[in-house]
N, C-alpha and C positions, 0 to 999 in steps of 0.2 A: 542321393547325397545324404551323408550321415548328419543327424541333427545334433551336433556337438554344441552344447550351450556355452562352452568356454571359447568357441571360435570367435575371433575378432573380425567383424565385418567392417568394410571400408566406410559404410554409411553410418556406423556407430560413431566413428570419429567425426564424421561430418555433422551429425546431430549435436554432439557436444560443442563443436566449433561454432555452429550457428546459434546455439543457445547462449554461449559466452559472448558472442559479438553483438547479437541483436537485442538481448535483454537490456533495457535501460539501466544506466549506471549513475551513481551519484557524481556530482561535479568534481569532488575532490580526488576521484580516481585518476582522471586525466581530462582536464577541462578542454584542452586543445583537440585531442583525439575524439573526445565525446561529441563536441560540436561538429567536427568534420565528418564523423561516422554517422551522425544522425541528422543530416541536413534536411531529410524528408519530414522531420517533426514539425516544421513550421514553414510558412511562406508569407510574404508580405508585399503589399503595394500601397503607396500613398493614395488616399482618397480625399477628394475635396482639397481644402487648404489647411486641414487640421493635422497633417502628418500622422494620421492614425494608420496603424498596420492592420491588415485584414488577414487573420489566421483562419484558414478554412480546411485544414487537414492535420492529421496526426497519427502516427503509428504508436500503439499503446503497449502491446505485449507480444511475446512469443512463448509458446509452450510446446512440449513434446507430448503426444498422445500415444501411449503404447497400445499394441494390438490386444484385443480381449482374449485371444487364444494363442497357444504356443505353436503357431503354424509358420508359414513362410512370410506372412505379412510383417513388415518392419515398422508399421505405425505411420503417424502423420505429424507434420509440423503445423501448428495452428497459430495464425497471425490475427491479432485484433487491430482494428483500424477505426478511427473516429473522423468522420467528415462533417464539417459544419457548413450548412447552406445559409447564406446571408440574404435577408430580405430588407429592402429599402422601402419604407412606406411613410409618406409625409415627413421626409428628412430624418426619420428615426430608423436606426438599424436594429433589426431583430435577427435571431438565429434559430435555425432548425437543425438539431444534431441528428446524425445518422450513424448508427453503430453497426459495424461490419465485422464478420468473421470469415477468414479464408483458411482452407486446409490444403496442404501440399502432401501428396502421397510420397513417402520415402522410396517406395518400390518403383512406381511408374513415373514419378515426377510430374504428375498431372495436378493442376490447380483448379479449385472450385470455390465459389462463394457459398459457404454453407449456411450463412444467416445474414439477413439484412433487416434491421429494425428501424423503420421510419414511421412518421406520424400516422400514415394511413396504409391500409393493406395494399391498395392499388399502387401507391408510391413505392412500397417495399418490393412488390413483385416486379415492377418496371425496372427499378435499379438493379435488382438481383439478376434479372434476365440479361440486361445489358452487360453487367460485370462478368457473368458466366461466358458470354460470347467473347469478351476481351481476354478472359483467362484461357479459353479454349484456343484462341489464336496464339496466345503466348506459349501455351503448352505444345501446340502442333509445330511450332517453329524449331523445337528442340529435337536433337537426335538422341532420343532416349533409348539406351541400349537395353534397359530392362523393361519389359512389357507385362501386361496383366497375364499373358499366357505363359510367362516364364519368370514368375516372381521368386522362385526358389534360388535363382542364380545370384551369386555374390556380385556386387556392383564393382567391377574392376576395370571396365572399359573407360579409357581416358577421355573418349569423346562424349561420355555421358555428362550432362550439365550438373554442376554442383548445386546443392541446396542453397548455398550462399548466393550464387548467381541468380537462381530462380527467385529467391526472396527479395533480392535487391531490385531485380527488374519488375517484380510485382509492385513494390512500393513506388518505383519510378512511374509505372503505369498509372497508379492511383493518383499520384501527384499531378501528372500532366494531362491525363485523359479521362478524368472522372465523368461519368455519364451525366447527361442533362437531367435536371430535376424537374419533375412535372407532377400532376395529380394532387396538387395542394388545394384543399377546400378554401372557400373565401375567407372564413373566419381565421384559419391558421395563417393565410397569406397576409391578412390585415393586422392581426394582433400577435402573431407568433404562437408558441406553445406555452401554456401556463406551467408553473413549476410542478404542481401536483399531478398534472396529466403526464408530464415528462417522466416523473418517478413511477407513476402507474404503468406507463408503457414499457419501461425497462424491467420493472418488477414482474409484470405478467408475461414477459418474454423468457423469464428465467424459470426453468423446470426443476431446479434443485431444492427449492424450499416450498413449504406448504402455505404458511401465512406470509405470502410474498411481500405485500406492501409494508406490513409491520416490520418484517425482517429487514427490508431495504431502509426504512426509516431509522432503525437502530444502527445499521451499519454507517449511515450518513452521520449520525450523532458521534459515533466513535471516530470516524475519519475527521470530522470537524475538530474534535478535541485534540487529536494527535497532530494535525497540521498546525493548529494554533500554538501548541506547545513547541513544535519545531521552529515556528516563526519567531519565538521569543527567546530561544536559547543563545548561549554565548557564540556558538559557531553556526548561526542560522544561515549564513551565506553558503555554508558547505553542506549542512545536514537537512536543511529545509528543502527537500527534493524527494519526489517530483512535485512540480506545481504546474498549473496551466501555462502554456508557452506565452500567453498574453501577459502573464504576470512577471515575466523575466524582462526587466527594464534594462539590464546590463549597465546600470549606472554606477555600480560599485557601492551603492548605498544600501546597507543592510536594512535600514528602517523603511525604505521605500517598499520592499517586498513585504515586510511585516504589516505595514499599514494597509496594503492591498488585501492581504489575506484576512486581517481582522475586519476590515470594512466589508468585504464580500461575504464573510461568514455571518456577520451581523445581519446584513440585508437578506441573506438566504433564509433566515428564520423569521424575519419581519414579513417577507413575502409568503410565508406559510407553505413550504413544500409539502407539508402534510395535508394541506387543503383547507384547514380550518380558518385561515386568515386571508384567503385569496380574494374574497369579495371586497376587502378593504383597499386593495391596490387596483386602481382603475387605469393607470397609465404607465407605460414602459419608460424608463429613463436610463441614464448611464449607469447609475448604481445598481438598478435591478438587472441590467444586462451583464454587469460584472458578476453579480451573484449567480446568474444563470450559467455564466461561463464556468464558475467554480463547481456548480452542481453537475453540469455536463461532464466535467473532468472527473469528478468523484465517481459518477455512474459508469465511466468508461474503464475504470481500473478493474483488473481481472478478479480481485478478491472481494469486490463489492457484492456481486451476485453469487459468486462461488463459495464464499465463506458462510459460516452459520454460527449462531450462538448455541453453545451446548447448555441446554436448559437444566440438565441434571447437575451442572457444575456452578450454576448461578446461585449465589447465597448472599445474605446480608447479615451483618453482625452489629447492629445498633445496640448500644448498651440498654439493658432491660430496666435499670433503675429509673423511676419517674423523675428523680431530681437531676439526673445526668443525661437522660436520653437525648435532650436537645443540644448537648454539648459535643457529642461525638456520633458520627454516622459513617458507616463503612459499607461499601458495596463491592462485591467480588464477582468479576465477569470473566468468562472463558470464551475466547473466540477461536473457532476451529478454522484454520486457513489452509489446511492440507489439501482439501479437494479443489481449491482455487488455483493451485500451482501446476496443474497438469500432472503428467507421470514423471517419475524419476528419470534422469538421463540414462542411456545405456551404460555410460561409464560408472555412474553411481550404482546401478543394478549389478554390474560385473563385480565391483568391489564388495557390495553387500553379499553377493553369493559366495564370495571367497572368504571374507572375514566375519560376516554377520553384522548386525546393527544393534545399537543400544539407544536408549532415551537419555538425553542430556538437557541441561537447563542453562539459560544465560540471563542474568539480571542486568538491567541497564537503567539509564535515566530516561524520563519521559520525553525529553527533548529529542532523543535519538530514535525513538520508537517508530516515528513516521517513515524515516529512511529505511530502517531495518525491515519493517513489514512489507515494504515495496521492493527493496533491492536485496534483501537477505543479509545475513551476518557477513561482514567483510573484514579481512585482515587489515588492521589499522596500525600494525607495528611500524610502518614507515611514515605514519602521520602523527607526529608527536603531540600536536595540540588536541587530537581527537582520541588518543590512547590514554585512558584515565588511570589505569592500574599497572602500567609497565608490561614487561615481557620477561618475567623471571624464568619461565620454562622455555624461552625461545619465541620466535615470531609465530603468529597464528591467531586464530580465534579461540578464546578461552571459554570453556563451558564446565559444568559440574554435574556429577551424578546425583547430587542432592538438590532438591528444589529449595530447601531451607537455606543452603549456602547461596544460591542465586538470589533469593529474597533478601539476604543480608547485603549483598552487593547493590541491589536496587535501593534498599533503605539508606545505605551509605551515600549513594549518588544523590539522594534527595535531601541530604542534610544541609547543603549550601546552595540553595536555588538562586538563580539570577532574579533580581527584582522584577523584571518584566514578566516572569513566568506566572506570577499571581494574577496578572490581568488576563492571561489566556484562559484561566478557569472561570472568569466572570462571564458566563455564557449559558444560554438556555440548554445547550446539549448536556451539561452536567446534570441538570434536573431530570432529563429523560433517562440518562444512564443510571441515576440513583433509583428511579422507579423500576427500571429494568432489573436492578439488583434487589428488588423487593424491599426497598428502604422506604419507610413512611416519611413523606416530606410535608405532611400537613402542618407540622409545627416548625418547619424550617424558617429560619430568619434569612434576611438578605445574604447572598453569597459572600459579599465583602466583609461580613462579620465572622467569617471562618478562615482558618488556615487550612488550605486544601493541598493534599498530597496525592500523587498518582504513582503507583509502584508497578512497573511492567516487568514481567518475567516471561521469556520465550522458552517454549518447549520445542525440542528438535530431535530428529532422528539422525544419528551420525554413524559412520563406519566404526565397528568395534575395534579397539586397539589390539595389537598383538600382545603376547605375553610379556615381551620385553617392554620396559618402561623407561629405558635410557634415552630414547629418542632416535636411535639409529634406524628404526623402521619407518620414520616419517619421510615425507617427500622432501627432496632437496629444495633449498630456497631458490635455486636457480632454475627449477623446472617450471617454466612458464609457457612453453610452446604447446602447440595443439596436440602433441603426442602424449601429453600427460594423462589424457583420458584413457589411454590404453596401457598405462604403466601398471605394473603389478605391485608397486610399493603401497604400504598401508599409509593413508594420509593422516592418521590419528595417533598421537602418543598420549600416555597417561602417567600421572603422578598423583597417587592417592585418589582423592575425590575429584581431581581436576583433569580435564582433557584439553589438549591443544590440537586444533585442526588447522593445518597450514593452507588448505585450499577450500574456499567457501563452496565450491561445487559439491563437496561431500558433506554439506550440512543442509538438511531438509527441514525447514520450519514446519511445525504441525499445529501448534496452539500458541496463542498469546493470553497469558493470565494477567489480568489488569485489576489492581486494587485501588479503589478511590476512597479516600478517607477525608472527612470534614471534622475539624476540631474547632470548637468555639474559641475565639480569641479572648485572652484574658487581659484585663487592665485594672488599674487601681479603683476605677469606678464600680467594678463588679463587687467590691467589698461593701460598698455603700448601698445596702439593701435592707429593707425593714424586716430582717429575720432575727430570730432570737439569738443566733450565734454571732451575728455581726454587730448588734446594738451595743453590747458591752465594750467591744473593741473601739467603736466610734467614740464612746464616752471617755475611754482611757486616752485616746489620741487628743481629744478636745481638752482634757484636763492637763495633759503634758504641754500642749501649746499655750494654755493660759498661764501655767507656772513659768514657762520660759519668757513670756511677754511681761510678766509682773516683777521679774527679778531685777 
């Protein structure tokens, strides 16, 4: 068979479909359909008389992994899954998180548990062995038309199970028939797993970084900051997503979610997930368990371990003058998230091969950054309250060829912050991020004495627009069916330095550039200092007051 790279395979469209459906979406896209389509993300049952829900499982992400060589292999679908095993000891509930990775071969439709990360090696091996048996049973019940011996054949047999069906049945299997947990040592059974050991376990299982635990700590600092900012924004009920399913109270009260996130993030640092304060905490309680729930959730996100800080791009620009260095401190961080997203979809690759790709930038407000880094840039043209700058060039996601232009939009968005945003910055994570940006904090005053601003700019790879800039080459606004992945239309239009991409599938985030700036608050009392410049001014003010009083 001729290896025509422009040939459209049936499974290419399947891959794009499964990525669009199974990737978690923010609630404002479609709350009803999202809850219906992701019922496997939570389960609950009342325990005791406290009406507490027990959440013990969760699908976390789906990625496409392209083959390493240009042969007949069509790659894999990778599913991440978090299972929480609950332990009841002396009427206290503790949890043991188990991080799982499954891979589905696009060619053979065979399923395998490629990784199981549990507290002990024996426990990991036992669970993985049981899961692989279940996956093998699930795979062998399918009439797979494409086999390992005939992988070059196009998948056109209608009896072949779809990737969508296989992924759905895998998740249903995990929800209903998760293997029995055993091989827990006595200490883990009685006390659960400490915060620092949990972080160390996940960090050491990650092979993409060198300084594993330090890198993981930094990512948790960034995640904590972004989630706290999202929880304090004007539209926090819409953009503060994803969050642990335990935090979704569904009460319609925006403040309830914010309080849980703020409280859990505070407890997370009090309990010392870095290990330095762990000895101070002797007893598990409801607050510490909620903090552990947050930590487990953060560790389960795909970009926690897959992302990396680009050290060559980390800089600081604290003012050099000794009289003003304590008044302004700036840290600039760059977070590479490209490697954490898996491979581009076949649809993206097909458009990239035809039109080429370019680098573009998108500036936004810090409250929206958490949703974007987890869900990608999304067309908000139909969501008036979330679309800040209108749609002058038509509907779609707006980006710029200039990083400076994107920075301007980020600065503009930060001009009128909500009052609650200031409280999200009053946290230890800010100090760690300043140190990460090589900022000297030895002379730093309490954080509440500074006006703190965070400016996020996303860097992305998009499809290069055609020579025409009038917009007729863009995708039709009505093109929402699954066949859009095989459309030959260019999804990007251009007007000067601005790009408009109507379909977020063709925007691939690569970096987050984050600027954190602290400026000393000014007040009238700052003038009353025993300096040579302020003393004459004080004398003049006192003289004027005396004249007014004696007239």
